Residue, then its C-alpha position, 0 to 999 in steps of 0.5 A: m500500500q503506497p503512502r498518501p501523497t504529501t501536499g508538496q507532491i500534490i502541488i507538483y502534480a497540479l503544476g502540470q495541470f497549469g502547464w497543459a491548460l496554459a499550453s492548450f489555452c490559445v487553441a481551445n479559446a482563440l482559434i476561431y478568433f484568429y481565423a474568423p475574427p469578429e467584425d468592426v472591433g479592431a481584430d484586423f487579421p488578414a484572411f489566412i484561410q478561406g472564410g464563409a460557408i464551404f459545405l452545408g453551412l459549415t466553415l473551413i475553420g470549423i471543419i478543421g477544428f472538428g476533424g482534428r479533434i475527432l481524429d485525435g479522439l479516435t487515438d484516445p483508446l489506444i493511448a489509454t490502453y498503452s498507458d495502462r500497460m506501460q512499465s518504466k523506471m521513471g513511472k508508467r505515466k510519466k514516460l508517456m508524458a515526457i514523450s508528448v510534452l515538447p510537441f504539445a507545446l510546439f504545435g500549440f504555437l504553430v497552429f497560429y503561425p501560417i506559413s504562406d500567402s496561399l489560402m490553400t497552403n495555409s489550410i493544409w498546414l493548419i490541418f496538419v498542425v491541428i492534428a499533431f497538436y491534439v495527438s500530442f495533447t492526448g499523449y500528455l493528458i491521458p496519463y496525467t489525468a490517470l494519476i488523479a485516481e492513482l495518487g488519490h487512493h484515499q477519498d479525501d486525497r481525491l477531493k484535495i487533488s481535484m481542488f488543487i488542479s482546479i485552482a491550477f486550471a483557473l490560474a492558467m485561464i487567467c494567464g492565458a486570457q492576457i493574450y488579448g490585452i497584450q495583443e492590444s498593447l503590441e498593436q502600436s508597434y506590430t501588425c495585428a497578427e504579430a501582436f497576437q502571435a507574440p503572447v501565444l508563443a509566451v504562453s506556450m513556452i511557460g506551459l512547456v516549463m510547467m508541464l515538465v515539473p511533474i515529469i521531473f519532480l513527482d515521485e510516481n513510483k512512491y505515491a501512485q497506487q498502480n495495478t499492473e494487471s490491465p484487461s485487453l482493449s475490447k474487455a476494458f471498453s466492454r466494462i466501461k460501456g456497461h457502467r451505468n453511472f459512468k455512461y450518464f456522467v460522460i454524456s452529460d459531461l459532453l454537453y457541459w463541454l459543448a456549453l463551456t466551449f461556446i462561452q470560451l469561443g464566444m467571449v470576445y464576441y459577447v463582450t464586444l458585440l453584445f455588451g459593447m465593450e473593448k475586446s480587452a474586456a474578454t481578459s477582464f471577464l476571464e480574470l474576474s470569473f476565475v479569481l472569484s471561482f477560487l472562493f467558490y472552490f472552498m465552499i464547494y469542498y465543504l458543501n460536497k460533504k453536506v449535499g453530495k457531488k450529484w446535487m452540486m453538479i446539478s446546481g452547476f448546470m442550472i447556473f449555466i442555463i440561467v447565465f445563457g438565458l440572461i444573455f439571450f433575453m438581456p434586451l428585454l430585461g432592462i438591466p444595465l449592461a455593466s450590471m449584467f456583465y458582473l452578474f454574468v461573471v459571478l454566476t459563471a465563476y460558480a459554475l466553473a468551480v463546480f465543474g472544475v472540482l467535481p468531475n475528476v473526483i467522480i471519475a476517480d470514485i468510479v475508478n477506485e470502485e471498479e478496481k475494488r470490484t475487479g482487481q484490475s486498473l482501468s484508470a487511464v481507460f476511464y479518463g481516456a473515455r472521458n477525454f474522448m467525450m470531452k473532445i467530441g463536445i469541444s469539436l462539435a462546438n468548434l464546428l457549430f459556433p463559426s457556422l452560427l456566426l454566419f448569421g451575423k457577427s457585427l455591431e449592426n447584426s449580431t444575430g449569429v452571436k445571439y443564436s450561439v447563446l441560445v444553442a448553448m442554453v439548450f446544451s446546458f438543459l440537456g446536460l442537466f436532464i441526463f445527469l439527473r439519472y446519475r445515482e451517486k449512492e450506487l458507488d461503494l467507496t468504503 
């Protein structure tokens, strides 16, 4: 029986979360902003790839983002099974993380570095770097998240680890959000594209350094409780497919990621076109919401013990529904835009805290329950399945969002932006409806 990880080891582990979240921030949040920027708000990027609808109302940037994640998602089961079966003196999880870390950070920058004046050449280049980015992202993320259950072989540690990595994620979002403000300040001396690429390079480099911290300093062999027995790929997924609780969780989680990605992709559009603010207000929104979420983390930590994870997750979905509903019906409510903006910040901060802390704990609970029942470790496979569904959600959002923008993304016509808010509200409602079928009491965690 491995000893429980020290607080210092948990912090070292959490720095990896800060690193991968920061290194992936720009691709996750600013890909559409860079290749299909909002109109009339100073985002004067040249046309790097073909714009507008190219097939059934879908845009090229939407198809590239969607296709890259789907192709990457298909590799998730292979990488997860490989990680579960890997053996290494440095640690079975750390070895794959070490292999993936450099290309992950490198391609995260190259996504925003078109290589030609030709739209066709840039499109082919973008397809390649997006796929390479997501595959290396998975190579780091799957073994990293598998360590949540393996380091957290005590339930209190699982909650503590999840809270620390949630704080690290929030800090990464705050740091990543600085790209918009830095871009604005650099535009005095550089082109709009160069002013954007400079902070993208910076966050990629910082992310790389932070991702190396757990690879170098985490004592996986001492603190991670790992079972060397692992079933075949077909048997592993047969077990996952038959796990009722996990099925309802990951489907609702997919819908959560759809809604969250709409917020992330739409933030610049919402603050400039709906709230009438400068694009740097997107930075302010992310800063305020993630800083405020720190306060909610501690509240959730204690409320979880009182009311349970299920009811806390339900409250998160309900808040998302309220947030999108308020934005969509904002012109009818008569609330001052500044007041609505800060209300939006507070409500979003609570939802981000709930979904930042609890999903990883829920999966870790399921992993530990399954290992007690069968004696076999499926940590990477369960987290890999969750990552796959997360990618499906993010991919669909990247596919749908730019198509909705075709209905209007200017100050004179923001219809497409408003449609995106309504669609995100529907996703949140469906996520709530499905998660209501999750039964927390079925888990035996004693």
